[in-house]
N, CA and C of each residue as an Amber inpcrd file, in Angstrom:
protein
   684
  36.0380000 -13.6140000 -74.8470000  36.1730000 -12.5940000 -76.3110000
  37.7840000 -12.9550000 -77.1400000  38.1210000 -12.3180000 -78.2820000
  38.6190000 -12.7210000 -79.2990000  39.5890000 -12.6810000 -78.6090000
  40.8320000 -14.5750000 -79.2080000  41.6640000 -14.7550000 -78.5550000
  42.6390000 -14.3250000 -78.6570000  43.6250000 -13.3220000 -77.7110000
  44.8410000 -13.3810000 -77.6410000  46.4040000 -14.2670000 -77.8200000
  47.3410000 -12.8940000 -78.2730000  48.1810000 -14.6570000 -78.5280000
  49.6190000 -13.6330000 -77.3060000  48.7440000 -14.8230000 -75.9390000
  49.8680000 -13.9870000 -74.8030000  50.8830000 -15.6820000 -74.6380000
  52.1880000 -15.3920000 -73.7980000  52.8260000 -15.9710000 -73.8000000
  53.1170000 -16.3780000 -72.9080000  53.0190000 -15.6500000 -72.0490000
  53.1690000 -15.7590000 -71.0040000  52.3080000 -15.0330000 -69.4730000
  52.6620000 -15.6410000 -67.8250000  51.9850000 -14.7080000 -67.0950000
  52.6990000 -14.5420000 -66.0100000  52.9760000 -13.2390000 -66.0940000
  53.1150000 -12.3160000 -64.6580000  52.2790000 -11.8280000 -64.0290000
  52.9980000 -11.2990000 -62.4820000  51.8950000 -10.7630000 -61.7990000
  53.1440000  -9.2020000 -61.5330000  52.5100000  -8.3900000 -62.0500000
  52.7300000  -6.8360000 -61.9230000  53.1920000  -6.5110000 -60.0070000
  53.7420000  -5.9130000 -60.2690000  54.3970000  -4.8060000 -59.0370000
  53.7010000  -3.6700000 -59.8230000  54.0770000  -2.2660000 -58.5120000
  53.6200000  -1.3360000 -58.3870000  53.8810000  -0.9210000 -59.7880000
  53.4820000   0.6410000 -60.1830000  54.2040000   1.2090000 -61.5560000
  54.5670000   1.9240000 -60.9510000  54.8210000   3.3230000 -60.0400000
  55.8360000   4.1500000 -60.3430000  54.4540000   5.5500000 -60.1860000
  55.4640000   6.0720000 -61.3040000  54.9250000   7.5900000 -61.4030000
  53.2080000   7.3880000 -61.7020000  53.3440000   6.5380000 -62.2010000
  51.3760000   6.5880000 -62.2310000  50.7020000   6.0920000 -61.2890000
  50.7570000   5.5480000 -60.5060000  49.7180000   4.9760000 -59.5950000
  49.5860000   5.6740000 -58.8720000  48.1070000   5.7220000 -58.2520000
  47.1010000   6.3340000 -57.9710000  47.5140000   6.5040000 -56.4350000
  48.0200000   7.3220000 -56.0900000  47.9570000   7.7470000 -54.6560000
  46.7970000   7.6490000 -53.3810000  45.9360000   9.1420000 -54.3130000
  45.2650000   8.4890000 -53.0960000  44.1210000   8.3000000 -53.5220000
  43.6740000   6.8550000 -52.7830000  42.5220000   5.4800000 -52.9800000
  41.6140000   6.9660000 -53.1130000  40.2970000   7.3190000 -52.8100000
  39.7810000   8.8790000 -52.4070000  39.3870000   8.8370000 -53.6490000
  40.5150000   9.3350000 -54.4970000  40.3130000   9.3160000 -55.9450000
  40.6310000   8.6890000 -56.8250000  40.0430000   8.6670000 -58.2290000
  39.5390000   8.1360000 -59.5420000  40.2290000   8.9670000 -60.4520000
  41.6580000   7.8740000 -61.1620000  42.1900000   8.5010000 -62.5280000
  41.1480000   8.3740000 -63.2290000  41.6780000   9.6620000 -64.5570000
  40.4640000   9.8170000 -65.1570000  41.9370000   9.5540000 -66.3360000
  40.9530000   9.2000000 -67.0740000  41.3550000   9.2450000 -69.4830000
  40.7860000   9.4730000 -70.1000000  41.2650000  10.1780000 -70.6910000
  41.0370000  11.0150000 -71.9210000  40.8590000  10.4180000 -73.8250000
  39.5380000   9.7060000 -73.8810000  40.1620000   9.1710000 -75.2450000
  40.0380000  10.4460000 -76.1350000  40.0210000  10.1850000 -77.3150000
  40.6120000  10.7590000 -78.5690000  40.5470000  10.0640000 -79.7020000
  38.5970000   9.6730000 -79.5280000  38.6790000   9.5270000 -81.3390000
  37.9840000   9.6600000 -82.5340000  38.8060000   9.2930000 -83.8910000
  37.7870000   9.6820000 -84.5580000  35.8410000   9.9220000 -85.0580000
  36.1550000   9.3000000 -83.8950000  34.2410000   9.9190000 -83.8960000
  33.5200000  10.6520000 -82.7090000  34.7000000  11.5090000 -82.1780000
  34.3100000  11.7460000 -80.5640000  35.2790000  11.5590000 -78.7810000
  35.3500000  12.0050000 -78.1850000  35.9370000  11.6220000 -76.6430000
  35.1090000  10.6170000 -75.6620000  36.3370000   9.8870000 -75.4260000
  35.3050000   9.3400000 -74.0860000  36.4910000   8.4610000 -72.6820000
  35.3320000   9.7130000 -72.0060000  36.1790000   9.7140000 -70.8760000
  36.2460000   8.7330000 -69.7720000  37.2360000   7.5390000 -69.4290000
  37.1760000   6.5030000 -69.0380000  37.3920000   7.5560000 -67.9490000
  37.2840000   6.8790000 -66.1340000  37.4660000   6.2630000 -64.6040000
  37.9330000   5.5880000 -64.9510000  38.6550000   4.8550000 -63.8870000
  39.6270000   3.3920000 -63.1770000  38.9560000   3.7640000 -61.8890000
  38.9440000   2.1510000 -61.6170000  38.5500000   1.6090000 -59.7920000
  39.9770000   1.7570000 -59.7950000  39.7550000   2.2910000 -57.9800000
  41.0540000   1.9600000 -57.7790000  41.1140000   0.6130000 -56.4510000
  39.4360000  -0.2710000 -56.6500000  39.6700000  -2.0710000 -55.4790000
  40.1720000  -2.4070000 -57.4710000  41.0360000  -2.3050000 -58.7760000
  41.6270000  -3.3880000 -59.4930000  42.7430000  -3.1280000 -59.8640000
  43.6640000  -2.5390000 -58.8850000  45.1150000  -1.3600000 -58.6400000
  45.2700000  -1.5680000 -59.8180000  46.1420000  -3.5070000 -59.9850000
  46.4720000  -3.8900000 -60.7820000  47.2010000  -3.1090000 -62.6600000
  45.0980000  -3.6110000 -62.4900000  44.5610000  -2.5980000 -63.5530000
  44.5460000  -1.9870000 -63.9200000  44.2560000  -0.6860000 -63.4680000
  44.3860000   0.9400000 -62.9500000  45.6740000   1.1200000 -63.3070000
  46.9740000   0.4780000 -62.5050000  48.0170000   0.5980000 -62.6920000
  48.5990000   0.5890000 -64.6850000  48.4690000  -0.2530000 -64.9160000
  48.7940000  -0.6870000 -65.4930000  48.1360000  -0.1840000 -67.4030000
  46.9460000   0.5360000 -67.0390000  46.0750000   1.4170000 -68.1160000
  46.9910000   1.7290000 -67.9380000  47.5130000   3.2010000 -66.2440000
  48.2810000   4.3040000 -66.5450000  49.3940000   4.6910000 -67.2990000
  50.4070000   3.2940000 -66.9890000  51.0250000   3.0610000 -68.3120000
  51.4040000   3.0050000 -69.1800000  50.8700000   2.8250000 -69.7880000
  50.8840000   2.7190000 -71.7890000  49.9540000   3.4080000 -71.8870000
  49.0070000   3.8110000 -71.1610000  49.0080000   5.3930000 -71.5700000
  49.7740000   6.8480000 -71.6390000  50.1930000   6.4280000 -70.2150000
  51.1230000   7.9080000 -70.2390000  52.7250000   7.0840000 -71.2290000
  52.7620000   5.7920000 -71.9200000  53.4820000   5.4540000 -72.6060000
  52.7600000   5.6310000 -74.2610000  51.8230000   6.6150000 -74.0780000
  51.7170000   6.5110000 -75.8390000  51.5590000   5.1430000 -76.7960000
  50.9970000   4.4500000 -75.5420000  50.6270000   2.7170000 -76.6930000
  49.4640000   2.4680000 -77.1240000  48.2110000   4.0100000 -77.2360000
  46.9070000   3.3640000 -77.3140000  46.8160000   4.2080000 -78.6160000
  47.6640000   5.3900000 -78.6430000  47.9320000   6.8810000 -79.6900000
  47.9840000   5.2940000 -81.7020000  46.7980000   6.1720000 -82.2040000
  46.9190000   5.4480000 -83.1790000  46.5980000   4.0380000 -83.4500000
  45.9340000   3.5540000 -82.3110000  45.1210000   1.9360000 -82.1550000
  43.7540000   1.9550000 -83.1960000  43.4440000   1.1260000 -83.9620000
  41.9560000   1.2430000 -84.3560000  41.5000000   0.6570000 -83.4120000
  39.8770000   1.0660000 -83.3200000  39.3260000  -0.2830000 -82.3740000
  38.8460000  -1.7370000 -83.9310000  39.6170000  -2.1100000 -83.2260000
  39.9430000  -3.4920000 -84.0580000  38.2040000  -4.9180000 -84.4560000
  37.3220000  -4.4180000 -82.8390000  36.6890000  -5.4550000 -82.9770000
  35.8490000  -4.4740000 -82.4080000  34.6010000  -4.6770000 -83.1270000
  33.0470000  -4.1330000 -83.1210000  31.9270000  -5.0940000 -82.8440000
  31.2260000  -4.7760000 -81.7570000  30.0670000  -6.3830000 -82.4460000
  28.7910000  -5.1950000 -81.6150000  28.2530000  -5.0490000 -82.6610000
  26.8080000  -4.1320000 -81.8180000  26.0740000  -4.8380000 -81.2050000
  25.6330000  -4.1180000 -80.2910000  24.3190000  -4.4980000 -79.2290000
  25.4930000  -4.8740000 -78.5890000  26.6950000  -5.0760000 -78.1530000
  27.6210000  -5.8400000 -77.6010000  28.7830000  -4.6560000 -77.3550000
  29.6830000  -4.9680000 -77.5960000  30.9750000  -4.1230000 -77.1730000
  31.3930000  -3.2190000 -78.2120000  32.7800000  -2.9670000 -77.8260000
  33.5780000  -1.7130000 -78.3610000  35.9660000  -2.4250000 -78.2100000
  36.0790000  -2.5070000 -79.2390000  37.2620000  -3.6970000 -78.2330000
  38.7160000  -3.2040000 -79.4110000  40.0410000  -2.3410000 -78.6910000
  41.5190000  -2.3470000 -78.7580000  41.8590000  -2.4450000 -78.4420000
  43.3860000  -2.1790000 -78.4430000  43.9970000  -2.5300000 -77.7890000
  45.4000000  -3.2530000 -78.5230000  45.4470000  -3.3790000 -79.8010000
  46.2510000  -4.2020000 -80.7240000  47.5820000  -3.0090000 -81.2190000
  49.0520000  -2.5300000 -80.5800000  49.2370000  -1.3340000 -82.0190000
  49.8820000  -1.8840000 -82.7440000  50.2220000  -3.3890000 -82.8540000
  49.8140000  -3.8730000 -84.6110000  49.3760000  -2.6810000 -85.0770000
  47.7580000  -2.5290000 -85.3770000  46.6330000  -2.1580000 -86.2570000
  47.2370000  -0.2590000 -86.3770000  48.0090000  -0.1230000 -86.0370000
  47.9840000   1.4880000 -86.5720000  47.8170000   1.3820000 -87.7120000
  48.6320000   0.7560000 -88.8700000  48.9760000   1.1940000 -89.3140000
  48.5990000  -0.7510000 -90.3740000  47.3060000  -0.9990000 -90.0300000
  47.3160000  -2.4200000 -91.0620000  46.5010000  -1.9560000 -91.7210000
  46.6560000  -2.6800000 -93.6810000  46.4590000  -2.5210000 -94.2710000
  44.1450000  -2.4100000 -94.1080000  43.1530000  -2.1120000 -95.4780000
  41.9090000  -1.9920000 -95.0650000  41.8740000  -4.0300000 -95.8020000
  41.2310000  -4.2220000 -94.5730000  40.3920000  -6.2270000 -95.0900000
  41.2210000  -6.6330000 -94.5290000  42.3280000  -6.1160000 -93.7740000
  42.9600000  -6.8620000 -92.5430000  43.3090000  -7.2870000 -91.6100000
  43.0510000  -8.7280000 -91.0720000  42.1140000  -8.9550000 -89.6480000
  43.6900000  -8.7240000 -88.4510000  43.2010000  -8.3790000 -87.5450000
  43.9060000  -7.5540000 -86.2620000  43.3660000  -7.7510000 -85.0440000
  43.9920000  -7.6440000 -84.3080000  43.6980000  -8.1370000 -82.6090000
  44.3630000  -9.3430000 -81.9020000  45.1210000  -9.8830000 -82.6920000
  46.0010000 -10.5670000 -81.9300000  46.6700000 -10.3290000 -81.4510000
  47.4320000  -8.8030000 -81.2490000  49.0400000  -8.3410000 -80.5960000
  48.2300000  -7.8710000 -78.6830000  49.5050000  -8.1950000 -78.1050000
  49.7400000  -7.2300000 -76.9870000  50.8120000  -7.8180000 -76.1920000
  51.2370000  -6.9770000 -75.9340000  52.7390000  -7.4130000 -74.7060000
  52.9400000  -8.8690000 -74.3870000  53.5100000  -9.1920000 -74.6750000
  54.2370000 -10.0650000 -73.6680000  54.0410000 -10.3070000 -72.0330000
  53.0190000 -10.3560000 -71.5440000  52.8190000 -10.7020000 -70.2030000
  51.0870000 -10.1050000 -69.6530000  50.5970000 -10.5870000 -69.2270000
  49.0900000 -10.5060000 -68.4480000  49.0430000 -10.3900000 -66.7720000
  47.9320000  -9.9620000 -66.5040000  47.6520000  -9.7090000 -65.5820000
  46.8890000  -9.9800000 -64.5610000  47.5070000 -10.5140000 -63.2680000
  45.6460000 -10.7210000 -62.8740000  44.6000000 -10.7810000 -62.9240000
  43.0050000 -11.4500000 -62.7670000  42.0410000 -11.5500000 -63.0230000
  41.7650000 -10.8640000 -61.3970000  41.1570000  -9.4580000 -61.1250000
  41.1310000  -8.5630000 -60.3240000  39.1900000  -8.7390000 -60.3060000
  37.9260000  -9.7290000 -59.8740000  36.9070000 -10.0240000 -60.0190000
  37.0470000  -8.5630000 -58.8840000  35.9070000  -7.7300000 -59.0750000
  35.2970000  -6.6890000 -57.5590000  33.4760000  -6.8200000 -58.0700000
  33.2720000  -7.9820000 -58.9090000  31.2650000  -8.4040000 -58.8960000
  30.4450000  -9.2890000 -56.9780000  29.5680000  -8.4100000 -56.6580000
  28.1130000  -7.6920000 -57.8970000  28.9830000  -6.4540000 -57.3890000
  29.5530000  -5.7110000 -56.6680000  29.6310000  -4.2620000 -56.7430000
  30.0190000  -3.7360000 -58.1760000  31.0930000  -4.3410000 -59.0290000
  31.5520000  -3.9650000 -59.7710000  30.9660000  -4.5010000 -60.8850000
  30.2300000  -4.6940000 -62.8900000  29.8340000  -5.2960000 -63.5970000
  30.1190000  -5.4920000 -65.1930000  29.1880000  -5.9160000 -65.6580000
  29.7940000  -5.6310000 -67.1450000  27.5660000  -4.6430000 -67.5440000
  28.0720000  -4.0280000 -67.2540000  26.8850000  -2.7630000 -67.1210000
  27.0720000  -1.5630000 -68.5000000  26.2040000  -1.2580000 -69.0560000
  26.3700000  -0.3070000 -70.3310000  27.4070000   0.3120000 -69.8090000
  28.2880000   0.6950000 -70.5840000  29.9610000   1.2750000 -69.8110000
  30.5740000   0.9940000 -69.2960000  30.9480000   0.0850000 -68.9750000
  31.5960000  -0.8430000 -68.0550000  33.5030000  -1.0460000 -69.1200000
  34.8110000  -0.7560000 -68.3240000  35.3820000  -0.7530000 -68.9960000
  36.0690000  -2.0330000 -68.6850000  36.1500000  -2.9220000 -69.2490000
  37.1500000  -4.0630000 -68.8800000  38.2850000  -5.0910000 -69.4080000
  38.6860000  -5.5790000 -69.7650000  39.8520000  -6.0830000 -70.0890000
  39.5740000  -7.8040000 -70.8870000  40.2910000  -7.6720000 -72.3750000
  40.1360000  -8.9730000 -72.3860000  41.3490000  -9.2300000 -72.7360000
  40.8020000 -11.1490000 -72.9210000  41.5460000 -12.5360000 -71.9060000
  41.8170000 -13.0960000 -72.8500000  42.0080000 -14.6290000 -72.8780000
  42.1340000 -15.6150000 -73.5980000  41.6190000 -16.0760000 -73.1050000
  41.0210000 -17.5030000 -74.0500000  39.5200000 -17.6830000 -73.3850000
  40.2160000 -19.2280000 -72.0650000  38.9520000 -20.3960000 -71.3350000
  39.3250000 -20.6550000 -70.2810000  40.2120000 -21.9970000 -70.6600000
  40.3740000 -22.4780000 -71.5670000  40.7670000 -23.8690000 -71.4380000
  42.3220000 -23.3410000 -72.1130000  42.5800000 -21.6760000 -72.1510000
  44.2800000 -21.9080000 -72.2090000  44.6990000 -21.0240000 -71.1730000
  43.4740000 -20.4520000 -70.1250000  43.4090000 -19.8290000 -69.0800000
  43.0050000 -19.6130000 -68.1750000  42.9810000 -20.7270000 -67.8820000
  41.9570000 -21.1590000 -66.9850000  42.4180000 -20.0880000 -65.2920000
  43.0400000 -18.9520000 -65.5060000  43.2340000 -18.8490000 -63.9300000
  42.7710000 -16.6500000 -65.0540000  41.5920000 -16.4750000 -65.9730000
  41.4130000 -15.2710000 -66.2460000  41.7050000 -14.4700000 -65.8380000
  43.3420000 -14.6360000 -65.9130000  44.3530000 -13.1980000 -66.6360000
  43.5380000 -12.3430000 -67.5880000  44.0440000 -11.4540000 -67.4880000
  43.8390000 -10.8230000 -68.7390000  44.5200000 -10.0040000 -69.3130000
  44.3990000  -9.6690000 -70.5510000  45.8380000  -9.3680000 -71.3750000
  45.7200000  -8.0620000 -70.8950000  47.4240000  -7.7300000 -71.3960000
  48.3300000  -6.8680000 -70.5910000  47.3420000  -5.3740000 -71.5590000
  46.6800000  -5.1010000 -72.1830000  46.8120000  -4.1290000 -73.6750000
  45.1880000  -3.4460000 -74.0700000  45.0110000  -5.1680000 -74.3240000
  43.5210000  -4.8130000 -74.8470000  42.6930000  -5.3030000 -74.2490000
  41.9480000  -4.1650000 -74.1590000  40.1460000  -3.2010000 -73.5060000
  38.9780000  -2.9670000 -74.4010000  37.9140000  -3.8180000 -73.5950000
  36.9010000  -2.7650000 -74.3530000  36.1630000  -2.9640000 -73.4370000
  34.8650000  -2.2090000 -73.8390000  34.0140000  -0.6040000 -74.0190000
  32.1010000  -1.6960000 -73.8080000  31.6640000  -1.7480000 -73.0430000
  30.4570000  -2.2860000 -73.3500000  29.6610000  -1.6580000 -73.5710000
  29.3190000  -2.1070000 -74.2250000  27.7680000  -0.9550000 -75.0680000
  26.1400000  -2.3340000 -74.5000000  26.4590000  -3.5120000 -75.0550000
  25.3620000  -3.8540000 -74.9270000  23.9210000  -3.3630000 -75.6270000
  22.8470000  -4.2420000 -74.2520000  21.1810000  -4.0720000 -74.3640000
  20.6470000  -3.8090000 -73.2900000  19.3370000  -3.3860000 -73.0790000
  18.5480000  -4.9970000 -72.2980000  17.9240000  -6.0320000 -71.9860000
  17.6520000  -6.3680000 -71.1610000  16.8920000  -7.9590000 -71.5460000
  16.0380000  -8.4220000 -70.0880000  15.9100000  -9.1790000 -70.8250000
  14.2790000  -9.5050000 -70.2320000  14.4710000 -10.8360000 -68.7050000
  13.7800000 -10.6700000 -68.3680000  13.8210000 -11.7540000 -66.5370000
  13.9590000 -12.9670000 -66.9470000  13.5220000 -13.5980000 -68.8000000
  13.2760000 -14.9390000 -69.1370000  15.2660000 -14.8800000 -69.5950000
  15.1610000 -14.2590000 -70.3760000  16.9330000 -14.6320000 -70.7030000
  17.7890000 -14.2370000 -69.8290000  17.2620000 -12.7450000 -68.3120000
  18.5370000 -13.0020000 -67.5710000  18.7380000 -14.5110000 -66.3440000
  17.5450000 -14.9440000 -66.8370000  16.7600000 -15.9500000 -65.8450000
  18.3990000 -17.0030000 -66.8390000  18.5600000 -17.2860000 -68.1960000
  19.6680000 -17.7970000 -69.3300000  20.4660000 -17.8850000 -68.7140000
  20.9500000 -16.1490000 -69.1740000  22.2430000 -16.2490000 -68.7330000
  23.1120000 -16.2350000 -67.2120000  22.2450000 -16.4750000 -66.3530000
  22.1870000 -17.0510000 -65.1080000  22.8920000 -18.1340000 -64.6420000
  21.8720000 -18.9490000 -65.2450000  22.4430000 -20.7510000 -65.8840000
  23.4600000 -20.5080000 -66.9260000  23.9020000 -19.9730000 -67.4490000
  24.8450000 -19.0560000 -68.3450000  26.1830000 -19.4330000 -67.3750000
  25.9060000 -18.9450000 -66.8390000  27.1810000 -18.1080000 -65.8950000
  27.2920000 -18.9000000 -64.3930000  26.2140000 -19.5150000 -64.1300000
  26.7970000 -20.9370000 -63.1300000  27.6250000 -21.8560000 -63.7750000
  26.6420000 -22.8500000 -64.7050000  28.1030000 -23.1880000 -65.3860000
  29.9540000 -22.8260000 -65.5090000  30.2100000 -21.4340000 -66.0010000
  30.9670000 -20.8370000 -66.0710000  31.9670000 -20.4720000 -64.5950000
  31.5330000 -20.5730000 -63.4470000  32.1770000 -20.2890000 -61.9990000
  31.4170000 -21.0160000 -61.2310000  31.2300000 -22.1160000 -61.6590000
  30.8840000 -23.2510000 -60.3420000  29.7960000 -23.1420000 -59.1370000
  29.1400000 -21.4360000 -60.3360000  28.0370000 -21.1250000 -59.1400000
  27.7090000 -19.9640000 -58.6010000  29.2130000 -20.1350000 -58.6000000
  29.8330000 -18.7970000 -57.3970000  29.2570000 -17.0200000 -57.7910000
  29.0260000 -17.0160000 -59.3150000  28.0960000 -15.3340000 -59.3770000
  27.4390000 -15.7490000 -59.8930000  26.4930000 -14.8090000 -58.5390000
  24.8080000 -14.8890000 -58.9420000  24.7450000 -13.3340000 -59.3180000
  23.5280000 -12.6220000 -59.6950000  23.3570000 -11.3720000 -60.7890000
  22.0570000 -11.6570000 -59.3950000  23.3040000 -10.1030000 -59.3400000
  21.6640000  -9.4770000 -57.6180000  20.2500000  -9.3000000 -58.7500000
  19.6590000  -9.0940000 -57.2150000  18.2350000  -7.9350000 -57.5720000
  18.2690000  -7.0050000 -58.3850000  19.6170000  -6.1930000 -57.5200000
  19.6230000  -4.3320000 -58.5210000  20.2680000  -4.9350000 -59.1590000
  21.6500000  -5.6870000 -59.8890000  21.6750000  -5.7280000 -61.1550000
  21.0460000  -6.4950000 -62.0090000  19.7620000  -7.2050000 -61.9880000
  18.9750000  -7.8200000 -62.4740000  18.1340000  -6.3190000 -63.2020000
  18.2790000  -6.0730000 -62.5960000  17.2660000  -4.0290000 -62.2530000
  18.0450000  -3.4680000 -63.4980000  19.3410000  -3.3360000 -63.6730000
  19.7140000  -2.4440000 -63.9200000  19.8710000  -2.9420000 -65.4070000
  19.8160000  -4.6200000 -65.6600000  20.4770000  -5.1020000 -67.0930000
  18.7930000  -4.5120000 -67.5440000  17.8440000  -5.1090000 -66.5180000
  16.3340000  -5.1090000 -68.3760000  16.5350000  -3.1520000 -67.9050000
  16.8210000  -3.0860000 -66.7510000  16.2670000  -1.2580000 -67.5590000
  17.5680000  -0.5080000 -68.1410000  18.6370000  -0.4810000 -68.1760000
  19.7700000   0.2910000 -69.6270000  20.1940000  -0.3440000 -70.3690000
  20.3490000  -1.6740000 -69.3850000  21.8680000  -3.0450000 -70.0750000
  22.4330000  -2.8580000 -70.0460000  23.4150000  -4.1410000 -70.5980000
  24.8340000  -4.4650000 -69.9440000  25.6220000  -5.7740000 -71.0340000
  26.1420000  -6.6090000 -70.6760000  26.5530000  -8.0280000 -71.4490000
  26.2180000  -8.8020000 -69.8120000  25.3190000  -9.2580000 -69.7960000
  25.2030000 -10.3510000 -68.4250000  26.4710000 -11.4620000 -68.3720000
  25.8610000 -12.1060000 -69.5490000  27.1240000 -13.0310000 -69.4030000
  28.4930000 -12.8960000 -69.1740000  29.1610000 -11.9340000 -68.9630000
  30.4720000 -11.9120000 -68.9540000  30.6660000 -11.9310000 -67.3020000
  30.1430000 -12.1560000 -66.7050000  30.1120000 -10.9120000 -64.4480000
  31.2960000 -12.1930000 -64.7380000  31.9520000 -12.0090000 -63.7180000
  32.6410000 -13.1150000 -62.3940000  33.6720000 -13.3290000 -63.3030000
  33.8170000 -12.9470000 -64.6960000  34.5870000 -13.3490000 -65.5660000
  35.8530000 -13.1120000 -66.6450000  35.4980000 -11.8760000 -66.7050000
  36.3920000 -10.7170000 -67.3790000  36.3930000  -8.9730000 -65.9100000
  37.3340000  -8.9490000 -65.5260000  37.6170000  -7.8230000 -65.4600000
  37.8190000  -6.1510000 -65.5170000  36.3420000  -6.0690000 -64.8280000
  35.8900000  -4.8940000 -65.4420000  36.9520000  -4.0230000 -63.7390000
  37.7620000  -2.6970000 -64.4190000  38.0180000  -2.0650000 -64.1920000
  37.4990000  -0.1830000 -64.3390000  37.1160000   0.3030000 -64.7250000
  36.6720000   0.8140000 -64.8440000  35.5050000   1.5330000 -65.7850000
  34.8820000   2.3990000 -66.0090000  33.5600000   2.3470000 -66.5350000
  33.6870000   4.1230000 -67.4500000  33.2400000   4.3290000 -68.5300000
  32.8070000   5.5720000 -69.1820000  32.4870000   6.9450000 -68.4040000
  32.6270000   8.3900000 -67.6570000  31.1030000   8.8200000 -67.4120000
  31.8060000  10.1880000 -68.3850000  32.1960000  10.4570000 -69.7630000
  31.2610000  11.3640000 -70.1940000  31.6380000  10.3060000 -71.7200000
  31.5600000  10.0240000 -72.8660000  31.0410000   9.3040000 -74.3780000
  30.4510000   9.0890000 -74.5340000  29.5830000   8.2890000 -73.8580000
  29.0620000   6.6060000 -74.3110000  28.2310000   6.6350000 -75.2610000
  27.9030000   7.5060000 -75.9210000  27.0960000   8.0270000 -76.9090000
  28.0260000   8.2840000 -77.7320000  29.3890000   8.3470000 -77.6330000
  30.2360000   8.0640000 -79.1160000  31.0890000   6.2980000 -78.6480000
  30.4080000   5.7610000 -77.8170000  30.9430000   4.2380000 -77.5480000
  30.0200000   3.7940000 -78.7930000  28.4510000   4.3640000 -77.8390000
  27.2860000   3.6180000 -79.3810000  28.0440000   3.3430000 -80.7930000
  28.1970000   5.5050000 -81.1240000  28.0710000   5.5000000 -82.5380000
  29.2160000   4.1490000 -83.0120000  30.0560000   4.0350000 -82.6480000
  31.4090000   2.8150000 -83.2130000  30.8130000   1.7030000 -82.9640000
  29.7920000   1.7470000 -81.5580000  29.2970000  -0.3180000 -81.7470000
  28.3310000   0.1540000 -83.5610000  27.8560000   0.9310000 -83.8070000
  27.0580000   0.3980000 -84.6220000  27.7210000   0.7660000 -86.5190000
  28.6580000   1.3570000 -86.4390000  29.5080000   0.9120000 -88.1580000
  29.1800000  -0.2330000 -88.3290000  29.0830000  -0.4300000 -89.5240000
  29.4690000  -0.9150000 -90.6640000  30.8840000  -2.1940000 -90.3980000
  30.7210000  -3.3590000 -90.4440000  32.4400000  -4.5620000 -89.9990000
  32.8400000  -5.4090000 -91.1420000  33.2540000  -5.6870000 -90.8780000
  33.4660000  -6.6000000 -92.2470000  33.1600000  -8.0660000 -91.4530000
  33.6990000  -8.7910000 -91.8420000  34.0540000 -10.6220000 -91.7970000
  34.2680000 -10.1940000 -90.5890000  35.7930000 -10.5790000 -90.0080000
  36.4050000  -9.8210000 -88.7560000  36.7830000  -8.9750000 -87.2300000
  34.9380000  -8.0460000 -88.0940000  34.3580000  -7.7200000 -86.9630000
  34.8470000  -6.3430000 -86.8890000  35.7880000  -5.9920000 -88.1180000
  36.6870000  -5.2870000 -87.9920000  35.6640000  -4.0320000 -88.9740000
  35.3810000  -2.6280000 -88.2080000  35.2560000  -1.3860000 -89.1650000
  35.1680000  -1.3210000 -90.5050000  34.4450000  -1.3110000 -91.7020000
  34.8990000  -0.9100000 -92.3640000  35.8210000   0.2190000 -92.9520000
  36.0030000   1.0020000 -91.9730000  35.5110000   2.4830000 -92.0830000
  36.8880000   2.7160000 -90.5450000  37.7090000   2.7740000 -91.1150000
  39.1050000   2.8630000 -89.3860000  38.3200000   3.3040000 -88.4280000
  37.9480000   3.5050000 -87.4900000  37.4340000   4.0490000 -86.2940000
  38.8450000   4.0170000 -85.0200000  40.0800000   5.7080000 -85.4980000
  40.9710000   5.3080000 -84.5110000  40.8360000   6.5140000 -83.2460000
  41.8310000   5.7500000 -81.8610000  41.3880000   6.6680000 -80.8150000
  44.0920000   7.0720000 -81.1890000  42.8220000   8.5870000 -81.1880000
  44.0810000   9.8160000 -81.9000000  45.1340000   9.5130000 -81.1090000
  43.5950000   9.4810000 -80.2500000  45.7020000  10.2620000 -78.0960000
  44.3040000   9.8350000 -77.5560000  45.2620000   9.1140000 -76.2190000
  44.9060000   8.0060000 -75.1760000  46.1530000   9.3850000 -73.7470000
  45.2890000  10.5810000 -73.1770000  45.8500000  10.5520000 -71.9870000
  45.2910000  10.8760000 -71.0320000  46.5690000  11.0510000 -69.6060000
  45.3490000  11.7210000 -68.2870000  45.3800000  12.0950000 -68.3830000
  44.3150000  12.3740000 -67.7350000  43.7360000  13.9120000 -67.3750000
  43.2840000  13.4810000 -65.6910000  43.4940000  13.0440000 -65.2020000
  43.3180000  12.9780000 -63.7890000  43.7890000  12.5720000 -62.9490000
């Protein structure tokens, strides 16, 4: 994912009033965008990411943010609050609050399927522990893959994870029939999924973009709210 300007690594403690109290109930967030609404469900098995995301939503951090990085058949990314007033054609996407979140990989239960919600991060060379950005996230749109392609991606995953992450038969079947982004599995934290509005994410994914992968016509999050 796009390199982010993150300076320190902090371990997040519990975040009080927005923490999920019922472990059997998943919290949900509604993103109202200029192209329609996207409803997200957050996983309780990734509590650091869940609680941090809920905190930022409650503070209004995402309101007005651009979808600043959009790549067709791959994903849509947001979370740079400085993008609210970015001039047309300007490169954005380098800002997040000055902390990171320890990785919370829950693979193979959660993987980069179509509609997955995951945290962006800096690259392995400067971030070997694969800690997540404090605010930037992406939604997977992806595409389907043949068995041959999945074999190639498994080789790529093996190199990145020292052979510790293996695509199961069930996951491979999902990537063949429905789609996603398999090469990111076990390396970026997946902490939720789209439960409504995947068609909206796809519409955003197909807009025209500039050389920075920023939509030529701005697509914004009008408002993000906790709805459950």
